[in-house]
DRENPALO-506954 format. One record per residue (C-alpha): x, y, z negated; residue in one letter. Coordinates in steps of 0.5 Angstrom, whole numbers, plus 500, padded with zeros to 3 digits. Layout:
! DRENPALO-506954
c1:X c2:Y c3:Z r:a
...
//
This chain:
! DRENPALO-506954
c1:087 c2:083 c3:850 r:x
c1:090 c2:076 c3:852 r:x
c1:095 c2:075 c3:856 r:x
c1:093 c2:068 c3:859 r:x
c1:086 c2:065 c3:858 r:x
c1:085 c2:057 c3:858 r:x
c1:078 c2:055 c3:859 r:x
c1:075 c2:048 c3:858 r:x
c1:070 c2:044 c3:855 r:x
c1:070 c2:040 c3:848 r:x
c1:071 c2:032 c3:849 r:x
c1:067 c2:027 c3:845 r:x
c1:073 c2:024 c3:843 r:x
c1:075 c2:031 c3:839 r:x
c1:069 c2:031 c3:835 r:x
c1:068 c2:027 c3:828 r:x
c1:061 c2:023 c3:827 r:x
c1:057 c2:029 c3:826 r:x
c1:059 c2:032 c3:833 r:x
c1:064 c2:037 c3:830 r:x
c1:071 c2:038 c3:832 r:x
c1:076 c2:035 c3:828 r:x
c1:080 c2:041 c3:825 r:x
c1:087 c2:038 c3:827 r:x
c1:084 c2:039 c3:835 r:x
c1:085 c2:046 c3:834 r:x
c1:092 c2:045 c3:835 r:x
c1:091 c2:041 c3:841 r:x
c1:087 c2:046 c3:844 r:x
c1:093 c2:051 c3:843 r:x
c1:098 c2:047 c3:846 r:x
c1:094 c2:045 c3:852 r:x
c1:093 c2:053 c3:853 r:x
c1:101 c2:054 c3:852 r:x
c1:102 c2:049 c3:857 r:x
c1:098 c2:052 c3:862 r:x
c1:100 c2:059 c3:860 r:x
c1:108 c2:057 c3:861 r:x
c1:106 c2:053 c3:868 r:x
c1:103 c2:060 c3:870 r:x
c1:109 c2:063 c3:870 r:x
c1:112 c2:058 c3:876 r:x
c1:118 c2:054 c3:876 r:x
c1:122 c2:059 c3:872 r:x
c1:122 c2:055 c3:866 r:x
c1:124 c2:048 c3:865 r:x
c1:124 c2:043 c3:860 r:x
c1:129 c2:039 c3:862 r:x
c1:134 c2:037 c3:857 r:x
c1:131 c2:041 c3:852 r:x
c1:127 c2:040 c3:845 r:x
c1:121 c2:044 c3:843 r:x
c1:120 c2:043 c3:836 r:x
c1:114 c2:047 c3:832 r:x
c1:118 c2:050 c3:826 r:x
c1:111 c2:054 c3:824 r:x
c1:104 c2:052 c3:825 r:x
c1:098 c2:055 c3:822 r:x
c1:090 c2:056 c3:823 r:x
c1:084 c2:060 c3:820 r:x
c1:078 c2:057 c3:822 r:x
c1:072 c2:061 c3:823 r:x
c1:066 c2:057 c3:826 r:x
c1:065 c2:050 c3:828 r:x
c1:066 c2:047 c3:835 r:x
c1:062 c2:042 c3:838 r:x
c1:062 c2:036 c3:843 r:x
c1:061 c2:040 c3:850 r:x
c1:062 c2:047 c3:848 r:x
c1:066 c2:051 c3:853 r:x
c1:072 c2:054 c3:850 r:x
c1:076 c2:060 c3:852 r:x
c1:083 c2:060 c3:849 r:x
c1:086 c2:067 c3:849 r:x
c1:094 c2:066 c3:848 r:x
c1:099 c2:071 c3:848 r:x
c1:106 c2:071 c3:846 r:x
c1:107 c2:075 c3:839 r:x
c1:115 c2:075 c3:839 r:x
c1:121 c2:072 c3:843 r:x
c1:127 c2:071 c3:839 r:x
c1:133 c2:068 c3:842 r:x
c1:131 c2:061 c3:842 r:x
c1:124 c2:061 c3:839 r:x
c1:117 c2:064 c3:841 r:x
c1:112 c2:066 c3:836 r:x
c1:105 c2:064 c3:840 r:x
c1:098 c2:067 c3:838 r:x
c1:092 c2:063 c3:840 r:x
c1:085 c2:065 c3:839 r:x
c1:079 c2:060 c3:840 r:x
c1:073 c2:063 c3:843 r:x
c1:066 c2:060 c3:844 r:x
c1:062 c2:065 c3:848 r:x
c1:064 c2:071 c3:844 r:x
c1:065 c2:068 c3:837 r:x
c1:072 c2:067 c3:835 r:x
c1:072 c2:060 c3:832 r:x
c1:079 c2:059 c3:830 r:x
c1:086 c2:063 c3:830 r:x
c1:092 c2:059 c3:831 r:x
c1:099 c2:061 c3:830 r:x
c1:105 c2:057 c3:832 r:x
c1:113 c2:058 c3:833 r:x
c1:117 c2:053 c3:837 r:x
c1:124 c2:053 c3:837 r:x
c1:128 c2:051 c3:844 r:x
c1:134 c2:046 c3:842 r:x
c1:139 c2:042 c3:845 r:x
c1:139 c2:035 c3:844 r:x
c1:144 c2:035 c3:839 r:x
c1:140 c2:040 c3:835 r:x
c1:143 c2:047 c3:837 r:x
c1:140 c2:053 c3:839 r:x
c1:138 c2:053 c3:846 r:x
c1:137 c2:061 c3:848 r:x
c1:133 c2:063 c3:853 r:x
c1:136 c2:066 c3:859 r:x
c1:135 c2:073 c3:862 r:x
c1:131 c2:071 c3:867 r:x
c1:127 c2:066 c3:863 r:x
c1:126 c2:072 c3:858 r:x
c1:123 c2:076 c3:863 r:x
c1:118 c2:071 c3:866 r:x
c1:116 c2:070 c3:858 r:x
c1:115 c2:077 c3:858 r:x
c1:109 c2:077 c3:862 r:x
c1:105 c2:073 c3:857 r:x
c1:107 c2:078 c3:851 r:x
c1:103 c2:084 c3:850 r:x
//
């Protein structure tokens, strides 16, 4: 069960000459869903002054997506570390899973040191965790 669902159609520029979504664009879909999931939490989380590098990313591709397909990205947080988040994104067309994306981001200060989440931020993020 997803904690948050982001829906949209595949745009022409996301496809190759055969009309199939280019594999790297599955990561773009996951990051869009992440942005909307975090925005759904309100103003508890801000990105002011912090960096959010990806420290891990992987994807399993199960079925192709095509131009104008409507997709639903089911996203949830698997684990909240002191300054990291492990995300799970399952990308569906209708009832068929097309890709499973996993990403980990690490919140850092501009000097590169870890920027732990506050108690309030962790409580807000828990709404996206199952």
